N, C-alpha and C positions, 0 to 999 in steps of 0.2 A: 504493500500500500504506500510506503514511503518513497519507493524508487522514483516515481515521476517527479516528486517534490525535490528530491536530491539533484535530479537533472536541472531543475529550474533554479536551484539555490544560487549558483553563481550569477545568473542574470538578475534575480531578485536582489541579491546583495549589491550588485553594481548599481542598480536603479536606486536603491535606498541611499547609497553613498553619494551618487552624482546628482540625484534629483530630490529625493525626499528631505534629506538632511539640509541641503542649502536652502530649500524653500522654507522649512521650519525656522532656520536661523534668520532669514530675512524678515519673516513675519515677527519673530521675537525682537529683532532690532527696531522694527518699525513702531513698536509699542514702548520704546524707551527714548531717552534723550541723551545726547552726547555719547553715543556708543563708540567703541573702538578707541577713540581719543581719550576717553575718560575711564579709568579703571573701576569706577563705581557709578555706572549709569543709573539714572532714575527712571522708574516706571511712570509713563505719562499717558497711558491708554491710547485713545484715538486722537490725541492732540496733533500728532504729526500729519495724520490724514486730513484733519480740519485745516491745518496750515497749507497743505498742498492744494486742497480743493478751493481755497480762497486766494490762492496765489495767481495773479494775473498772467504770469509767464507760463503757468501750467495750461491755461486755456489758449494761449497763443500757440503753444506746442501742440495741443489737441486739435486746434483748427488747422494748423499746417499739416499735421499728420493725416487728418481727414481728407483734405484736398489732395495731398500727395498720393494717398492710397486709392481713393475713388477714381481719380483721373487716370492713374496708372493701370488699375484693374480694367476699367472700361476700354482704354486704348489697347491693352494687351489682348482683350477678347476680340475687338474689331480687327486689329492688324493681324493677329494670329489666325483668325478665321479666314480673312481675305487671302493671306498667303497659303493657307492650307487648301482652300478651294482652287487656287492657281496651280499648286503642285499636284492636285488630285485630278486636274482636268485632262481629258483625253486629247484636247486640242493642242496640248503642249507636248513636244517630243520627249522621249525618255532621256536623251542626252541633256536637253535643256532643263528638264526637271531635276536631274542630278546636279547640274551646275548651280542652279538657283537654290536647291536644298542645302548645298554646301555653303553658299554665300549667306543665306538667311539664318543659318544656325550658328554662324561665327560668334555673334555677341554672347551666346550662351556658353561658349567654350572659354571665354576670358574670365579671369578672377576679378573680384570687385576692385582690388588695388590697381590692376592694369587698366580697367575701365575708367576709374577715377583719374589716373595719371594721363591716360590718352585724351580724355575730354578736357582736362585742364590745359593741356598743350594746344588742343584744337581751338578752345575758346579763349586762349590767351589774347590780350590786345594786339599782339603781333602774330597771332596764329592764323591757321588756314581759313577758319570760318569768317573772320573779319576781312581777310584778303579777298575771298570770293564775293562776299556781300558788297564790299566796296567796289569791286570790279564790275559788278552788274548794276550798281547804282542804288541798291536797297538801303544802304547806310552810308554815312560819311564820317571818317575819323575812326578812332580805335574805341570799340565798345567793350566795357568791362562787364561781360555777361554774368559771371559768378559773383561780382562785387556790387552789382546794381540792385538796390533794395526792391525795385519794381519788377525785376526780371529773374532774380535768383531762384525763387521757388518754382517758377515755370520751367526754368532751364534744368534744374536738377530732376524735376518730374519727367521732362523729355528724355534725359539721360537714362533714368530708370525704365522708362517705356522701351527705349532702344535695347537696353540690356535684358529685359525680361520677356519680350514678345516671343522669342523662339520656343520657350517652354510650352506656351499655348499652341503655337503653330504645330509642333511635333505631336502633341497630345490630340489636337483636333484632326490632324491628318490621319492619325491612327483610327480615330472615331469615324471619319469619312470613309476610310477603306473598309470599315466593318459594316457599312450600310449595304444591304443587298441591292444589286442593280435591278432586280426584278421590280422593286418598288417604283423606281424611276420609269421603267419601261411601261408598267401598268398605268402610271399617271400620264405618261405621254400619249398612250393609246386613248385615254379618256379625254384628251385635249388640253391637259394642263401645260401651261407655259413654263419657262424657266423660273420666273418669280414665284409662281404658285407651287412648283416642285420644291423650291428652296424653303418657302414658309410652311408648307404642309408635310414635307418629308425630312429635309435636312435638319432644320432647327429642332423639331420634336425628337428626332433620333439622337441629336447631339445634346439635348437639354440636360440629361443626367451628368454628362461629362463637363458641360459648361458650368453647371451649378457647383460641382465638386471642385473644379479648378478655380472658380471665382472665390470660393471660401478659402481655399488654400492660399491663393494669391493675396487676399486681404490680410490673412494672418502673417504671411512673410513680409509683405510690403509695409504694414503698420509697424513692424519691428525693425525696419531698415535703419542701420546705424553706420556701417562702414562707408557706404557710398556718400552719405551726407557729411560725415566727419572728414573724409579725405578730399572733398570738393569745396565745401563752404564752412565746415565746422559749426554749422548752426546759424551763421551770420549771412549777410550783414544785418545788423540791428534786429537779430532774432527772426528774420524773415524766413529762414529755412530751419528754424529750431523744431525738432521732432521730439516726441515723447522719449525716445531712446537717448538722444543727445542731451535733453533736459535732465534726465535721471543721471547720466554720466557726469555732467557738470556739477550737479548737486554733490555727488560723492567725491570727485577727484579734482574739482576746482574750488568749490566752497567748503569741502571737507565736512559736509553735513550728512553723515552716513545714515542717520536716523530718518531724515526727510527723504533721502534717496531710496531707502528701503521701503518707505511708505509709497513713494511713487512707483517703485518696482512692483509692489503688491497690487496696486491699482491696474498697472499694465497686465500683470499676470491674470487678474480677474477678467479683464476684457478679452484676453487671449483664450482663456478657458471657455468663455461664453461662445466665442467664435468656433473653438474646437468642438464644443457640444453640438453646435449647428452643423458642423461638417460631419460628425459621427451620425447625427440624425439623418442627414441627407444620404449618407452611404447606406444606412439601413433601409430607407425608403427605396433607394435604387436597387438594392438586393431583393 
């Protein structure tokens, strides 16, 4: 009777050490004041949560994260579906599909660090983007794309869209290839045009995949840290401050580990709610 549990014991132990223990410690820190830096921290209950929820910068980070996440996810779905339809089309030759599949998937192969460095070079005032836009007359002078308070959030969102759409493209391409051609043939015989076939067959067949991927993308994008930190650092003037960078700065810039723990717990709760929705969608799909 104990044999199956003995096989699971290493995994359970690893999960407890790497997941359960840190989560419990962070929750414990969030209920105290002056943790880590003070050998005798004081229990303050939910005071840290009240401070975070009344901090204007928290809502700035929440608003930026919501914009960054929603725009990225919607764009990932639209661009990924468009490219998946292109690569699944019979009107495109096999060689052309192979070439474009390789080109379209390249952003997904790059690490976040490389993506951040690449786009910082491209968007540099003396970079390629400014040169091209100046050459065609769209702008004049040297534009500070990542340092412009009015443009920074939009620019980092576009970078994230470019970096993340291949995941949707590959997943939706697999979903498209799983749709039976008989459905399209039957619809065509009944007189359904391309738009009707798309709305009545393609979208309903892909809906479970789209739902699961959208929820996963929301979870991943809402916790994006590395890309923001290595491009703008949350600036300028907090215009690209995200929940992840806000929490990081509380801990390692302000050294307010108790408040940072409270912010981390709030982010954890949001992530758990999204994870619960994802699990529920998977059960409905099954």
